[in-house]
N, C-alpha and C positions, 0 to 999 in steps of 0.2 A: 694533245691527246693521249691519254692511258692507254697503253697495250699490255694486256696480261696473256702471257704464255704457259702453256701446261707442258710439262718435260714428265715422260713416264719413263723415259729409257735415257740411258748415260749418251747414246749415238746422237741424240737429239741437239746435245752441246756441240757447237760448231768446232771446239777443240779442248782439249784438256786444259789449256790455258784458260777457255769459257768457264769450265767447272771449277778450275781454282780462284778465277775472279769470284762467282758467286759465293763461294765458301769465303774467300776473304771478305766479301761484303757484309755476309753474316756475323762474321768475327768483328767486323769493325764497329757495324750499328749495332749490336746487342748491348752494347755498352756496360754497363756494371753488371749486367745479367749473362754474360756472354761464358760460353764454354771454350775449351782449347780447341785449335783449329782441325787438331786430330778427331776429337770428339765430333765435331760438327762436320766433318768428312765421312765418319763413320754413319751418320744420320743420313747424309745424302746418299753414299753406298747402300746402305739399308733400303732406301727407298727405290733402288733399281734392281734390286734383288729378284730374282725369279722363283726362289725357294717357297715350298709352299708354306702359305702363312705369312710369308714376309712381303715385302714390296712397300710401294706407297707412290707418292709424286712428288713435284716440285713446282712452285708458280714462280713465274718472274715477271716483276711489273716494270715496264720502260715508260718513260716519258722521251720521244724522240728515240735516241740511242742509247739514253743514260739509265741504267737499273737503278731504280728507286725502292724497290721493295722485293722480298723475297718470303717464300713460305715452304717448309718441310714438312711433308705428312709421312707418316709410318704404318704400315698397317700392324696390328696388333697380332692376328692370326685365332683371335677369338671374337665371342660375340656374347652378348646377353650382360653378364656378371661384369665383364670387362669389356668395354666399348672396341668396336671393331678397327679405330684410327686413332692414333695418337698425334696431335698438333706440337711438334717437336721444336719449330722456330717459327715465328713472324716475324719480319723486321721490315721496316721503314727507315730510308734515309732519313737523318736527325733533320737535315733542311726542308722535308717535307711531310714532317709529321703535322697533324691537326687538319690536314684535307680530306679525311675519309679515306684515304688509301688503304691503311691497315682494315678497315672496316670492308671495304670492296676487296681486300685478298681474302678475309677471314668467311666472307659470305660466299664468294666463289670456290674456296676450300671446301665449304661445309655441302654446296650444292653437287660437288665431284664426287665426295664420298658418298658409299653406299653402306651406311649403318652410322651408329654414333660415333661420336669424336669426343676424346677427353683432352686434357691439356693441364701442364703443371705451371703454375705462376707463384712467384714469390708475393706476399702478403703487401709488400709495400711497393709493387710495381703498379706504377698506373694504368698500366694496360688493362688491370683487371676491371675498370669500368668498361672498358671496349667488351671483352668478354662475357660479363653479365649482362650488358646492352643487348648483346644479340641472343642471349637465353643460355648461357652456361651457368650451370649452379655448382657450388661447392657440397658434394655429397660426403666426400671423407676427407680428413687430415692424412698427408703422406708421412710415411715415417720410415727411416731407413736405417740399418745397422749396416755398417761398413767393417768387414773382417779385415784384422790386420793393420788398422790404423789407430 
């Protein structure tokens, strides 16, 4: 049976090793769409921030004692024209994909969020079908300007 755990404070991890294990899990199973471990850790730490407008939460999915899925939600500190929450990462262990775990995690994350949720997804990422199936729509194309690069 799959168990989903909500983590809103860093102290809910049993040890620093558990936090690093979660970050490593995300890094490993994000596959070709992964960010650096340092950037993943920034998103996790941001979720635990107590500063005004910041914060968020994590979800961990376990089958028995094995971590099989994870979510990172960051608060944007805004509302209306920019959604209140950003789905930064959603990951399912590669051996468990196609079982509905991603949908279960995404639905749980949306249920917990108070307000709208945005996400970024590469156009060639197959997960886009999951997001559209839940009701996400593409309102804008994101464009970035990187200074000094």
